[in-house]
Gaussian input, Z-matrix of N, CA and C with variables (Angstrom, degrees):
# hf/3-21g

backbone

0 1
 N
 C     1     B1
 C     2     B2     1     A1
 N     3     B3     2     A2     1     D1
 C     4     B4     3     A3     2     D2
 C     5     B5     4     A4     3     D3
 N     6     B6     5     A5     4     D4
 C     7     B7     6     A6     5     D5
 C     8     B8     7     A7     6     D6
 N     9     B9     8     A8     7     D7
 C    10    B10     9     A9     8     D8
 C    11    B11    10    A10     9     D9
 N    12    B12    11    A11    10    D10
 C    13    B13    12    A12    11    D11
 C    14    B14    13    A13    12    D12
 N    15    B15    14    A14    13    D13
 C    16    B16    15    A15    14    D14
 C    17    B17    16    A16    15    D15
 N    18    B18    17    A17    16    D16
 C    19    B19    18    A18    17    D17
 C    20    B20    19    A19    18    D18
 N    21    B21    20    A20    19    D19
 C    22    B22    21    A21    20    D20
 C    23    B23    22    A22    21    D21
 N    24    B24    23    A23    22    D22
 C    25    B25    24    A24    23    D23
 C    26    B26    25    A25    24    D24
 N    27    B27    26    A26    25    D25
 C    28    B28    27    A27    26    D26
 C    29    B29    28    A28    27    D27
 N    30    B30    29    A29    28    D28
 C    31    B31    30    A30    29    D29
 C    32    B32    31    A31    30    D30
 N    33    B33    32    A32    31    D31
 C    34    B34    33    A33    32    D32
 C    35    B35    34    A34    33    D33
 N    36    B36    35    A35    34    D34
 C    37    B37    36    A36    35    D35
 C    38    B38    37    A37    36    D36
 N    39    B39    38    A38    37    D37
 C    40    B40    39    A39    38    D38
 C    41    B41    40    A40    39    D39
 N    42    B42    41    A41    40    D40
 C    43    B43    42    A42    41    D41
 C    44    B44    43    A43    42    D42
 N    45    B45    44    A44    43    D43
 C    46    B46    45    A45    44    D44
 C    47    B47    46    A46    45    D45
 N    48    B48    47    A47    46    D46
 C    49    B49    48    A48    47    D47
 C    50    B50    49    A49    48    D48
 N    51    B51    50    A50    49    D49
 C    52    B52    51    A51    50    D50
 C    53    B53    52    A52    51    D51
 N    54    B54    53    A53    52    D52
 C    55    B55    54    A54    53    D53
 C    56    B56    55    A55    54    D54
 N    57    B57    56    A56    55    D55
 C    58    B58    57    A57    56    D56
 C    59    B59    58    A58    57    D57
 N    60    B60    59    A59    58    D58
 C    61    B61    60    A60    59    D59
 C    62    B62    61    A61    60    D60
 N    63    B63    62    A62    61    D61
 C    64    B64    63    A63    62    D62
 C    65    B65    64    A64    63    D63
 N    66    B66    65    A65    64    D64
 C    67    B67    66    A66    65    D65
 C    68    B68    67    A67    66    D66
 N    69    B69    68    A68    67    D67
 C    70    B70    69    A69    68    D68
 C    71    B71    70    A70    69    D69
 N    72    B72    71    A71    70    D70
 C    73    B73    72    A72    71    D71
 C    74    B74    73    A73    72    D72
 N    75    B75    74    A74    73    D73
 C    76    B76    75    A75    74    D74
 C    77    B77    76    A76    75    D75
 N    78    B78    77    A77    76    D76
 C    79    B79    78    A78    77    D77
 C    80    B80    79    A79    78    D78
 N    81    B81    80    A80    79    D79
 C    82    B82    81    A81    80    D80
 C    83    B83    82    A82    81    D81
 N    84    B84    83    A83    82    D82
 C    85    B85    84    A84    83    D83
 C    86    B86    85    A85    84    D84
 N    87    B87    86    A86    85    D85
 C    88    B88    87    A87    86    D86
 C    89    B89    88    A88    87    D87
 N    90    B90    89    A89    88    D88
 C    91    B91    90    A90    89    D89
 C    92    B92    91    A91    90    D90
 N    93    B93    92    A92    91    D91
 C    94    B94    93    A93    92    D92
 C    95    B95    94    A94    93    D93
 N    96    B96    95    A95    94    D94
 C    97    B97    96    A96    95    D95
 C    98    B98    97    A97    96    D96
 N    99    B99    98    A98    97    D97
 C   100   B100    99    A99    98    D98
 C   101   B101   100   A100    99    D99
 N   102   B102   101   A101   100   D100
 C   103   B103   102   A102   101   D101
 C   104   B104   103   A103   102   D102
 N   105   B105   104   A104   103   D103
 C   106   B106   105   A105   104   D104
 C   107   B107   106   A106   105   D105
 N   108   B108   107   A107   106   D106
 C   109   B109   108   A108   107   D107
 C   110   B110   109   A109   108   D108
 N   111   B111   110   A110   109   D109
 C   112   B112   111   A111   110   D110
 C   113   B113   112   A112   111   D111
 N   114   B114   113   A113   112   D112
 C   115   B115   114   A114   113   D113
 C   116   B116   115   A115   114   D114
 N   117   B117   116   A116   115   D115
 C   118   B118   117   A117   116   D116
 C   119   B119   118   A118   117   D117
 N   120   B120   119   A119   118   D118
 C   121   B121   120   A120   119   D119
 C   122   B122   121   A121   120   D120
 N   123   B123   122   A122   121   D121
 C   124   B124   123   A123   122   D122
 C   125   B125   124   A124   123   D123
 N   126   B126   125   A125   124   D124
 C   127   B127   126   A126   125   D125
 C   128   B128   127   A127   126   D126
 N   129   B129   128   A128   127   D127
 C   130   B130   129   A129   128   D128
 C   131   B131   130   A130   129   D129
 N   132   B132   131   A131   130   D130
 C   133   B133   132   A132   131   D131
 C   134   B134   133   A133   132   D132
 N   135   B135   134   A134   133   D133
 C   136   B136   135   A135   134   D134
 C   137   B137   136   A136   135   D135
 N   138   B138   137   A137   136   D136
 C   139   B139   138   A138   137   D137
 C   140   B140   139   A139   138   D138
 N   141   B141   140   A140   139   D139
 C   142   B142   141   A141   140   D140
 C   143   B143   142   A142   141   D141
 N   144   B144   143   A143   142   D142
 C   145   B145   144   A144   143   D143
 C   146   B146   145   A145   144   D144
 N   147   B147   146   A146   145   D145
 C   148   B148   147   A147   146   D146
 C   149   B149   148   A148   147   D147
 N   150   B150   149   A149   148   D148
 C   151   B151   150   A150   149   D149
 C   152   B152   151   A151   150   D150
 N   153   B153   152   A152   151   D151
 C   154   B154   153   A153   152   D152
 C   155   B155   154   A154   153   D153
 N   156   B156   155   A155   154   D154
 C   157   B157   156   A156   155   D155
 C   158   B158   157   A157   156   D156
 N   159   B159   158   A158   157   D157
 C   160   B160   159   A159   158   D158
 C   161   B161   160   A160   159   D159
 N   162   B162   161   A161   160   D160
 C   163   B163   162   A162   161   D161
 C   164   B164   163   A163   162   D162
 N   165   B165   164   A164   163   D163
 C   166   B166   165   A165   164   D164
 C   167   B167   166   A166   165   D165
 N   168   B168   167   A167   166   D166
 C   169   B169   168   A168   167   D167
 C   170   B170   169   A169   168   D168
 N   171   B171   170   A170   169   D169
 C   172   B172   171   A171   170   D170
 C   173   B173   172   A172   171   D171
 N   174   B174   173   A173   172   D172
 C   175   B175   174   A174   173   D173
 C   176   B176   175   A175   174   D174
 N   177   B177   176   A176   175   D175
 C   178   B178   177   A177   176   D176
 C   179   B179   178   A178   177   D177
 N   180   B180   179   A179   178   D178
 C   181   B181   180   A180   179   D179
 C   182   B182   181   A181   180   D180
 N   183   B183   182   A182   181   D181
 C   184   B184   183   A183   182   D182
 C   185   B185   184   A184   183   D183
 N   186   B186   185   A185   184   D184
 C   187   B187   186   A186   185   D185
 C   188   B188   187   A187   186   D186
 N   189   B189   188   A188   187   D187
 C   190   B190   189   A189   188   D188
 C   191   B191   190   A190   189   D189
 N   192   B192   191   A191   190   D190
 C   193   B193   192   A192   191   D191
 C   194   B194   193   A193   192   D192
 N   195   B195   194   A194   193   D193
 C   196   B196   195   A195   194   D194
 C   197   B197   196   A196   195   D195
 N   198   B198   197   A197   196   D196
 C   199   B199   198   A198   197   D197
 C   200   B200   199   A199   198   D198
 N   201   B201   200   A200   199   D199
 C   202   B202   201   A201   200   D200
 C   203   B203   202   A202   201   D201
 N   204   B204   203   A203   202   D202
 C   205   B205   204   A204   203   D203
 C   206   B206   205   A205   204   D204
 N   207   B207   206   A206   205   D205
 C   208   B208   207   A207   206   D206
 C   209   B209   208   A208   207   D207
 N   210   B210   209   A209   208   D208
 C   211   B211   210   A210   209   D209
 C   212   B212   211   A211   210   D210
 N   213   B213   212   A212   211   D211
 C   214   B214   213   A213   212   D212
 C   215   B215   214   A214   213   D213
 N   216   B216   215   A215   214   D214
 C   217   B217   216   A216   215   D215
 C   218   B218   217   A217   216   D216
 N   219   B219   218   A218   217   D217
 C   220   B220   219   A219   218   D218
 C   221   B221   220   A220   219   D219
 N   222   B222   221   A221   220   D220
 C   223   B223   222   A222   221   D221
 C   224   B224   223   A223   222   D222
 N   225   B225   224   A224   223   D223
 C   226   B226   225   A225   224   D224
 C   227   B227   226   A226   225   D225
 N   228   B228   227   A227   226   D226
 C   229   B229   228   A228   227   D227
 C   230   B230   229   A229   228   D228
 N   231   B231   230   A230   229   D229
 C   232   B232   231   A231   230   D230
 C   233   B233   232   A232   231   D231
 N   234   B234   233   A233   232   D232
 C   235   B235   234   A234   233   D233
 C   236   B236   235   A235   234   D234
 N   237   B237   236   A236   235   D235
 C   238   B238   237   A237   236   D236
 C   239   B239   238   A238   237   D237
 N   240   B240   239   A239   238   D238
 C   241   B241   240   A240   239   D239
 C   242   B242   241   A241   240   D240
 N   243   B243   242   A242   241   D241
 C   244   B244   243   A243   242   D242
 C   245   B245   244   A244   243   D243
 N   246   B246   245   A245   244   D244
 C   247   B247   246   A246   245   D245
 C   248   B248   247   A247   246   D246
 N   249   B249   248   A248   247   D247
 C   250   B250   249   A249   248   D248
 C   251   B251   250   A250   249   D249

   B1=1.4457
   B2=1.5374
   B3=1.2566
   B4=1.4706
   B5=1.5495
   B6=1.3183
   B7=1.4831
   B8=1.4931
   B9=1.2992
   B10=1.4404
   B11=1.5495
   B12=1.2959
   B13=1.4709
   B14=1.5668
   B15=1.3558
   B16=1.4171
   B17=1.5240
   B18=1.2684
   B19=1.4743
   B20=1.5538
   B21=1.2609
   B22=1.4662
   B23=1.5384
   B24=1.2672
   B25=1.5187
   B26=1.5271
   B27=1.3548
   B28=1.4541
   B29=1.5315
   B30=1.3437
   B31=1.4758
   B32=1.5131
   B33=1.3161
   B34=1.4662
   B35=1.5026
   B36=1.2662
   B37=1.4869
   B38=1.5179
   B39=1.3232
   B40=1.4353
   B41=1.5367
   B42=1.3059
   B43=1.4408
   B44=1.5491
   B45=1.3068
   B46=1.4775
   B47=1.5145
   B48=1.3284
   B49=1.4577
   B50=1.4833
   B51=1.3470
   B52=1.4192
   B53=1.5168
   B54=1.3330
   B55=1.4610
   B56=1.5442
   B57=1.3283
   B58=1.4431
   B59=1.5232
   B60=1.3457
   B61=1.4296
   B62=1.5395
   B63=1.3302
   B64=1.4599
   B65=1.5469
   B66=1.3065
   B67=1.4339
   B68=1.5705
   B69=1.3150
   B70=1.4874
   B71=1.5457
   B72=1.2959
   B73=1.4675
   B74=1.4666
   B75=1.3569
   B76=1.4648
   B77=1.4979
   B78=1.3366
   B79=1.4829
   B80=1.4955
   B81=1.3108
   B82=1.4549
   B83=1.5182
   B84=1.3045
   B85=1.4703
   B86=1.5144
   B87=1.3583
   B88=1.4334
   B89=1.5149
   B90=1.3477
   B91=1.4287
   B92=1.5709
   B93=1.3635
   B94=1.4228
   B95=1.5357
   B96=1.3417
   B97=1.4583
   B98=1.5789
   B99=1.2897
   B100=1.4502
   B101=1.5362
   B102=1.3425
   B103=1.4102
   B104=1.5171
   B105=1.3146
   B106=1.4537
   B107=1.5405
   B108=1.2601
   B109=1.4598
   B110=1.5140
   B111=1.3315
   B112=1.5185
   B113=1.5122
   B114=1.3370
   B115=1.4885
   B116=1.5397
   B117=1.3104
   B118=1.4631
   B119=1.5574
   B120=1.2875
   B121=1.5248
   B122=1.5243
   B123=1.3316
   B124=1.4221
   B125=1.5206
   B126=1.3325
   B127=1.4679
   B128=1.5357
   B129=1.3218
   B130=1.4185
   B131=1.5119
   B132=1.2676
   B133=1.4509
   B134=1.5660
   B135=1.2955
   B136=1.4866
   B137=1.5016
   B138=1.3066
   B139=1.4766
   B140=1.5012
   B141=1.3415
   B142=1.4601
   B143=1.5562
   B144=1.3097
   B145=1.4733
   B146=1.5499
   B147=1.3493
   B148=1.4564
   B149=1.5188
   B150=1.2919
   B151=1.4333
   B152=1.5244
   B153=1.3110
   B154=1.4803
   B155=1.5434
   B156=1.3189
   B157=1.4700
   B158=1.4998
   B159=1.2921
   B160=1.4962
   B161=1.5391
   B162=1.3018
   B163=1.4502
   B164=1.5586
   B165=1.2890
   B166=1.4850
   B167=1.5175
   B168=1.3209
   B169=1.4752
   B170=1.5007
   B171=1.3237
   B172=1.5063
   B173=1.5132
   B174=1.3579
   B175=1.4328
   B176=1.5216
   B177=1.3542
   B178=1.4406
   B179=1.5438
   B180=1.2966
   B181=1.5593
   B182=1.5547
   B183=1.3198
   B184=1.4674
   B185=1.5331
   B186=1.3057
   B187=1.4825
   B188=1.5420
   B189=1.3436
   B190=1.4793
   B191=1.5013
   B192=1.3056
   B193=1.5103
   B194=1.5313
   B195=1.2836
   B196=1.4893
   B197=1.5342
   B198=1.3613
   B199=1.4684
   B200=1.5113
   B201=1.3348
   B202=1.4542
   B203=1.5294
   B204=1.3260
   B205=1.4358
   B206=1.5004
   B207=1.3860
   B208=1.4262
   B209=1.5566
   B210=1.3250
   B211=1.4529
   B212=1.5155
   B213=1.3504
   B214=1.5059
   B215=1.4822
   B216=1.3462
   B217=1.4365
   B218=1.5030
   B219=1.3831
   B220=1.4291
   B221=1.4996
   B222=1.3365
   B223=1.4773
   B224=1.4930
   B225=1.3113
   B226=1.4476
   B227=1.5143
   B228=1.3210
   B229=1.4610
   B230=1.5058
   B231=1.3287
   B232=1.4447
   B233=1.5381
   B234=1.3709
   B235=1.4188
   B236=1.5427
   B237=1.3095
   B238=1.4559
   B239=1.5465
   B240=1.3478
   B241=1.4850
   B242=1.5110
   B243=1.3630
   B244=1.4912
   B245=1.5074
   B246=1.3224
   B247=1.4184
   B248=1.5331
   B249=1.3022
   B250=1.5396
   B251=1.4758
   A1=110.30
   A2=115.45
   A3=121.52
   A4=109.35
   A5=112.80
   A6=117.92
   A7=113.14
   A8=117.25
   A9=125.88
   A10=113.48
   A11=116.00
   A12=118.23
   A13=109.56
   A14=115.53
   A15=119.53
   A16=110.08
   A17=116.46
   A18=123.20
   A19=109.99
   A20=118.88
   A21=118.40
   A22=110.84
   A23=116.66
   A24=120.96
   A25=110.28
   A26=115.40
   A27=120.78
   A28=110.51
   A29=113.87
   A30=118.10
   A31=114.69
   A32=116.33
   A33=122.65
   A34=107.94
   A35=116.01
   A36=122.35
   A37=110.04
   A38=117.20
   A39=122.05
   A40=110.18
   A41=117.15
   A42=120.69
   A43=112.28
   A44=116.26
   A45=119.17
   A46=110.92
   A47=118.08
   A48=120.25
   A49=108.07
   A50=118.95
   A51=122.61
   A52=112.28
   A53=117.65
   A54=119.81
   A55=114.55
   A56=115.95
   A57=119.54
   A58=114.41
   A59=118.28
   A60=120.04
   A61=111.90
   A62=117.04
   A63=120.02
   A64=110.83
   A65=116.27
   A66=120.70
   A67=108.07
   A68=114.25
   A69=119.25
   A70=107.47
   A71=117.97
   A72=121.02
   A73=113.20
   A74=117.06
   A75=121.99
   A76=110.90
   A77=116.17
   A78=120.73
   A79=110.11
   A80=116.25
   A81=121.88
   A82=109.52
   A83=117.72
   A84=123.24
   A85=110.48
   A86=117.14
   A87=121.79
   A88=111.05
   A89=118.28
   A90=122.66
   A91=110.62
   A92=116.37
   A93=121.55
   A94=110.22
   A95=117.60
   A96=119.90
   A97=109.34
   A98=118.39
   A99=119.76
   A100=110.79
   A101=117.08
   A102=119.90
   A103=111.61
   A104=118.22
   A105=120.90
   A106=111.40
   A107=118.12
   A108=121.61
   A109=112.85
   A110=115.23
   A111=122.81
   A112=109.21
   A113=117.39
   A114=118.68
   A115=108.31
   A116=117.91
   A117=121.97
   A118=107.83
   A119=115.47
   A120=117.81
   A121=108.20
   A122=113.43
   A123=121.09
   A124=110.50
   A125=117.78
   A126=121.80
   A127=111.23
   A128=118.15
   A129=120.04
   A130=111.75
   A131=116.85
   A132=123.17
   A133=110.31
   A134=113.84
   A135=118.22
   A136=112.42
   A137=117.03
   A138=120.99
   A139=109.28
   A140=116.31
   A141=120.34
   A142=109.94
   A143=115.69
   A144=121.09
   A145=111.52
   A146=114.39
   A147=117.28
   A148=114.03
   A149=118.15
   A150=122.24
   A151=111.64
   A152=117.51
   A153=120.88
   A154=110.65
   A155=114.35
   A156=120.54
   A157=115.50
   A158=115.86
   A159=118.61
   A160=109.39
   A161=113.68
   A162=122.39
   A163=110.16
   A164=116.28
   A165=118.58
   A166=113.08
   A167=116.21
   A168=120.82
   A169=110.52
   A170=117.81
   A171=122.12
   A172=110.05
   A173=120.03
   A174=120.66
   A175=110.24
   A176=117.03
   A177=120.35
   A178=107.95
   A179=115.85
   A180=117.75
   A181=111.32
   A182=116.74
   A183=118.53
   A184=111.81
   A185=115.36
   A186=120.01
   A187=109.84
   A188=117.32
   A189=119.90
   A190=112.18
   A191=114.75
   A192=118.49
   A193=109.25
   A194=116.68
   A195=118.78
   A196=108.74
   A197=117.46
   A198=120.47
   A199=111.28
   A200=113.53
   A201=119.34
   A202=111.05
   A203=118.43
   A204=121.52
   A205=111.73
   A206=116.11
   A207=122.57
   A208=109.90
   A209=112.87
   A210=118.34
   A211=112.24
   A212=117.19
   A213=119.20
   A214=109.59
   A215=121.01
   A216=123.24
   A217=110.41
   A218=115.20
   A219=118.82
   A220=116.05
   A221=115.20
   A222=121.43
   A223=111.11
   A224=117.35
   A225=121.45
   A226=112.71
   A227=115.85
   A228=117.62
   A229=111.83
   A230=116.66
   A231=122.39
   A232=112.50
   A233=115.48
   A234=120.94
   A235=109.83
   A236=117.79
   A237=121.48
   A238=111.20
   A239=114.80
   A240=117.31
   A241=113.73
   A242=115.73
   A243=120.39
   A244=111.75
   A245=115.82
   A246=121.02
   A247=113.45
   A248=115.06
   A249=119.87
   A250=111.24
   D1=152.07
   D2=-177.06
   D3=-82.21
   D4=135.53
   D5=174.14
   D6=-92.52
   D7=-1.05
   D8=-178.62
   D9=-88.43
   D10=1.50
   D11=-176.87
   D12=-73.17
   D13=138.80
   D14=177.35
   D15=-87.84
   D16=94.62
   D17=-173.82
   D18=-62.84
   D19=-35.28
   D20=178.18
   D21=-64.57
   D22=-41.92
   D23=178.82
   D24=-67.69
   D25=-40.57
   D26=178.08
   D27=-60.43
   D28=-44.43
   D29=177.14
   D30=-65.28
   D31=-39.43
   D32=177.22
   D33=-60.23
   D34=-53.10
   D35=-176.41
   D36=-61.98
   D37=-42.82
   D38=179.33
   D39=-61.13
   D40=-42.51
   D41=177.84
   D42=-63.75
   D43=-40.47
   D44=177.67
   D45=-66.70
   D46=-39.86
   D47=179.75
   D48=-65.48
   D49=-46.83
   D50=-177.56
   D51=-64.55
   D52=-34.91
   D53=178.94
   D54=-83.51
   D55=-2.50
   D56=177.63
   D57=81.18
   D58=10.57
   D59=-174.70
   D60=-106.71
   D61=6.75
   D62=-178.09
   D63=-77.74
   D64=139.14
   D65=173.88
   D66=-78.01
   D67=168.68
   D68=178.52
   D69=-58.87
   D70=-40.92
   D71=-179.91
   D72=-62.66
   D73=-39.02
   D74=179.82
   D75=-69.51
   D76=-38.00
   D77=176.25
   D78=-63.59
   D79=-43.52
   D80=-179.52
   D81=-62.83
   D82=-42.12
   D83=-179.41
   D84=-65.30
   D85=-42.28
   D86=176.44
   D87=-59.12
   D88=-47.46
   D89=178.79
   D90=-62.41
   D91=-41.50
   D92=-177.81
   D93=-64.59
   D94=-40.93
   D95=177.93
   D96=-62.82
   D97=-42.22
   D98=178.92
   D99=-62.79
   D100=-39.93
   D101=177.82
   D102=-65.80
   D103=-45.62
   D104=-179.87
   D105=-63.17
   D106=-26.56
   D107=177.67
   D108=-88.98
   D109=0.59
   D110=-179.50
   D111=63.25
   D112=31.10
   D113=177.39
   D114=-90.61
   D115=-18.16
   D116=169.49
   D117=-128.48
   D118=160.51
   D119=-179.23
   D120=-85.76
   D121=165.04
   D122=173.01
   D123=-58.82
   D124=-39.65
   D125=178.37
   D126=-61.40
   D127=-41.72
   D128=178.53
   D129=-66.76
   D130=-40.22
   D131=176.57
   D132=-61.88
   D133=-48.96
   D134=179.07
   D135=-61.49
   D136=-37.25
   D137=178.00
   D138=-63.87
   D139=-40.81
   D140=179.31
   D141=-64.07
   D142=-47.82
   D143=-176.43
   D144=-66.41
   D145=-41.36
   D146=-178.15
   D147=-77.57
   D148=-10.98
   D149=-175.54
   D150=-77.55
   D151=-21.27
   D152=-179.37
   D153=66.28
   D154=-130.98
   D155=179.83
   D156=-99.86
   D157=15.73
   D158=-177.88
   D159=-66.02
   D160=160.93
   D161=-178.19
   D162=-58.88
   D163=-35.86
   D164=-178.41
   D165=-61.49
   D166=-24.56
   D167=178.90
   D168=-60.74
   D169=-37.17
   D170=177.62
   D171=-69.32
   D172=-33.41
   D173=177.02
   D174=-69.12
   D175=-37.12
   D176=178.70
   D177=-66.71
   D178=-44.15
   D179=179.18
   D180=-62.36
   D181=-37.94
   D182=177.95
   D183=-62.47
   D184=-42.43
   D185=177.16
   D186=-64.89
   D187=-38.99
   D188=177.44
   D189=-65.26
   D190=-34.03
   D191=178.56
   D192=-61.93
   D193=-41.11
   D194=179.29
   D195=-64.40
   D196=-41.33
   D197=177.49
   D198=-60.21
   D199=-46.35
   D200=-176.96
   D201=-64.56
   D202=-36.76
   D203=179.15
   D204=-63.97
   D205=-43.17
   D206=178.08
   D207=-60.28
   D208=-45.41
   D209=-179.87
   D210=-60.00
   D211=-43.66
   D212=179.94
   D213=-69.40
   D214=-40.75
   D215=177.87
   D216=-57.18
   D217=-48.17
   D218=176.16
   D219=-55.58
   D220=-42.20
   D221=176.28
   D222=-60.87
   D223=-46.41
   D224=-177.76
   D225=-65.67
   D226=-39.59
   D227=176.04
   D228=-64.64
   D229=-40.19
   D230=176.19
   D231=-59.47
   D232=-42.78
   D233=178.89
   D234=-65.84
   D235=-38.10
   D236=179.16
   D237=-62.11
   D238=-42.33
   D239=-179.54
   D240=-72.98
   D241=-24.67
   D242=175.44
   D243=-64.88
   D244=-31.57
   D245=-175.27
   D246=-81.38
   D247=-12.95
   D248=-179.64
   D249=-88.54

């Protein structure tokens, strides 16, 4: 996994997507960050991009939110253990 991911930005984007206030660009950035971190596959990313505004896009985003949440939780746990 990449250690260069901006977890604050990922969390912000995840919150916006979850709350329904994310723009298309923010959703795209969220998915791109997950792809760059290898948290989703290229195929999953392509499916999201190629889906356009179809209903299935929201299903893909919801699944990505779960992945993003796990990623952030893992990061926070790691930071907690670094401080001990």
